[in-house]
N, C-alpha and C positions, 0 to 999 in steps of 0.2 A: 427440467434440465437433468440429463443423466450424469452419472459419475464420470463418464468418459469425455464430457464437454467442459470447456472453460470459457468464461466470458472475457471480453477485452477488459483490460485494467490499465490504469495510468497512475504514475507517481506524482508526488508533490514537487512542483518546480520552484525555481528561484522567485517567481512573481509572488508566491504566497509568503515567502520569508522576507521579501524586500520589494514593496510596490511603490516606493517613494522615488520620484524623479530625481535624477542627478545624485543618487546615493548608491554606494557600493553595497552589494549583497554580502550578507554574513557568511562566513565559511563554516556552515553547520550541515549536519545530516539529519533529515526528518524522516521518521519511519511511521507509517500508519499502523495502528493496532486494531482499530474498529472504524467502520464507516456506515453511513446510511444515505439514501438518495435524497430524502426530504425529511423535515421534522416529524412528519406523520408516519414515516416508515420505521420498521424495526432495524436495530443495529446488527451488523454482520462483522465477524472477525476477519481481519486482513492477514494475508501471508506474503512473505517475500521468498521466492524460490531462487536458488543459486546452485551452480555446479559445484561450488565449494560448500561442503556440508556445514561448515562452521558459520556460514553467512546466511543460511536459511532461517527465517524467523516466522513465528506464529504458532498456531495450534498444530501440534505434531500430527494429529489425525488428518487434518485438512491438507497439510503439506504433503503427506504420504499419498493422499487421494489424488492430488493434482500433479504429482510427478509422473 
């Protein structure tokens, strides 16, 4: 993958924080910091990009590369 490409990514949804039937979900925000595809794969840093510079999270070098 070249530095000009970006893979699809997806955030954590309500189901992860509340998968109990007939229960209200909690009012929380979950941010990924690292992820891996399977237990046998290596960990990767996650980033959250935003037009609001104060809301961009993650490794600054990776964030700059993906903008």
